[in-house]
N, C-alpha and C positions, 0 to 999 in steps of 0.2 A: 172242598166240595164233595158231597157223598157220592158214592158210586153204587149204583143199583145193579143187582145180579138177577138175570132171567135164565131158567133152566128149561130145556126142552127135551122130549123124549126122541124125537126125530129129527134128523139133519135137514130135511127140507123145511120143517117148521122153523128151525134155528136160522136157515139161510134166508128165509123170508123175513124174519125179524131183524136180521143184520142189514139186509138191503134197505129196509124201511126206516132205518136210524143212522144217519151219518155220524152220530155221536157214540155209536156202539162200536165195540171190539169184540171179537170171538176169543174166548178164554178156554185154553186147554191146560198146558203145564204151568204157565204163569211166569216162567223165569224171566221173560222180558217185560210183561205187562205189570207184574207186582213191582218191579223197580220203578216204572213210570207212575204207579199209584203212589208209592212211598216218596217219590219226588214231586207229588202234587201236579202231575201232567194235566193241563186243563182241556186237552183235545178230546176227551171222551168221558161220558158220565154213565155209561151202561156197559156191563159184561155180559156176554151171551154164551151160555154153555149148552152143550148137547150130550146126552148119555147113550146115544145110539151106539150099539155094539160094533157097527161097521167101522167106527173110527179106530178100533183097536184090532182089527182083522189083519193077519198076515197070511197070504195064500199064493200059491203058484198059478200062473195064468200063462200057458204056453211057455215062450222063452222068457217071460218076465216074472218078477216077484212083486205082488201088489202088497204095499205096506200102508195100513191105516194111518191117517194123519196124526192121531193121538198116540201112537206108539212111542214110547220113550226110548232114550238111548240104551237104558239098561235092557230093555225088551229087544232092541235090535242086536245087542251084543250076545244075548242068550239064545238067539234063533239060528239054527243050524245052516239055513239056506242064505242067511245074511252074514256068514263069517267074514265075508271080504270087507264088509263095512265096519266090523268090530273094532279095528284100530282106530277108525275115525270117531266112533261113538265113545270109545275109551278115553280119548283125549279132550273130550268136551267137559269142562269143569270138574268138580269133585263128586263124591257119591250122591250127595243131596241133589245136586243139579241134574246128574244123569238119571236119577229116579224120576225126575219131573219133566225135564226138557224134552220135547216132542220133535219128530222129523217135520211135521207140518209147521210148527212154530219157528224152526230153524231157517225156513224159507224166507222168513221177513226179518231175520236177525240183521243188525247193523254191524259195520266194521268196529272192532276187530273180530267179531263173532261170525258164525256163518260157515264153520268147517264142514258140517254135513252138506250144506247146500253146495259147497265147492265140489265135494265128491260126487254129488248127484249130477252136477253140470258135466264133469268129465265123463260120467257114465251115460249121459244122454237120457235122463229120466224124463217121464211125462207126468205133468200135474193134473189131477182130476179134481173137479169142484162138485160140491153139492148143488142141489136144485137143478136148475137148467144152464149151469155154467159150463158144461161140457168138459173138455180137457185141452191142454196146451203143452207144447214141448217146453222143457225148462229153459232153453235158449230164449225163447219168445217171452216167457214169464219174466225172466230177469232183465229183459231189454226194457220193460215197463212195469216194474213191480207194483208201483203204487196203484196202478189201474186195478189190480186184483185184491186190494185190501178190503173192498166190501163184499168179497165172496168168501166162502169157507171151503178150504181144502179138504176133500174127502179122503184122498189117498195119493200115493206116489208110486208109479209103476217104474221098476228099476230092472234093467236087462239082467238076466242071470250071468253069473261069472263062474265058469267051470274050472279055469285055470287060475289059481290064486296069484300067479306072477303077473297076470294080465291087468291087474289093477293095482296101482301104487299111491301111496298117500305119505305126505310129510307136513307136519306142523313145526315151524320154526319159531322158538320161543327163547327169551332171555332167561326165563325161570323154569327149571325142570321140576316136575314133569308137567305141571298144570298151568304154566303161565299163559297170558293172552298171546296170541299168534302175531309175530311181526308179519309174516306171510304164511300162507298154506298152499300147498300144490298137490293136486290130484290128477293122475294121468291113467287113461285107459288105453292099454297097448293093443294096437290092431295086429291083425295077421300080417306076416311080412309081404310086403308089396301091395297091401290093400288099401292103404291110404286112410285107414279107419282111427288112427291114433288121435285122441282127444286129450288136450292139456288145459287144466283150469287153475287159475290163481285166485286166492283171495287176498284182500288188503292191498291190491295193486291198482284198483279202481273202486268206485263207490259200491259196487256189487261184484260178486264173483264173476270172472270174466275169462273167456278162452283165449289162449295164446295162439291166434290163428296163423301168424307167420311162422311161428315155431313148428305148428302141425304141418304147415305146407312144406317145410324144409324136410320133414320125415316122410313125406308121401312117396310111396313107391320104393322106398329103401329099407335097409336094415338099421338096427340100432347099434351101429359100430362107432368107434371113437370120433371118426371124422363127421359123420352125419349128426351125431348128437351134439357134437361141439358147434357145429353150424346152426343147429335149432336153438341151442342155449343162447348163442349170440343174438338172436331174434326175439328172445323171451319177452323183453319190455316193449316191443313195438305195440303202439296203440295203448299203453298202459299210462295211466297218471296217478301214481301212487301217493298216498297222503304223507304229510309230516305230522306227527302226533307224539304223545309222551312215550311211545314205544320206540320209534325210529323216524329218521327224516326221509323224505322222498329219495334223497340221494342215496342213502344207505340201502334202502329197498331195491333200487335199480341196480346197485352193485351186487347184492347177495342173491337175487332172484335167478339170474343165469347160472351162478355156481351151484345152487341147490337143485335147479332143474336138471342140470347135467348129471348130478349124483342120483337123482331119482330115476332117470332114464336108463342109466348104466347100472342100476341096482346096487349102489354104494352107500345108501343111507344107513 
């Protein structure tokens, strides 16, 4: 079935066209959609593009950095204010993928992909939509992601990280350095005693998920061996990891606590 491409100068126009056509998808980098097209996915027949420069904008906004949804992994790696996200972006695919894959597209990536989304979840990012879509916390977005497929992500607002050690990320693979992730772990370390530490896993549930029990175990304490061991023992509470070509659910449950402990103690 042929696929039609529609291009709009403004985001609001593109958002209106997408909302009016349930068989349309928004096209940015195309690393996910082109695979679907090559596999003759029958669920859509129209690709909608927008050339609005707002999609490529990266700017400071108070204590946050606003990243346009069409910014690529390479552009994230090159931006000084986003240096804390560079290790995440660098681990996504090879050079060709990183030059095309966007932060907005990664929000809809399926397992075993979605490393950037995992990082954004740990950071407590906010997703902003074009048109009259408003904005939503990433936790809410991921709790019902399919609901937002008919909207265009305009930008992602990410809290600024002044201390590089406050954000940690690990992609666990069988093939180094660019294999698909068995699991990914992102951690935003809160101030001692603040209870603000956020822990996110990918490939432990259908979408990136916070390890709430592990977070609770760290609340009000320091990252010493005892508290970290307690948190790691709770890492898989509420998780339902898949069995796939990369690993079994049993294996993921076994290695997730081990790797979380290493991340929290800075031993990766």
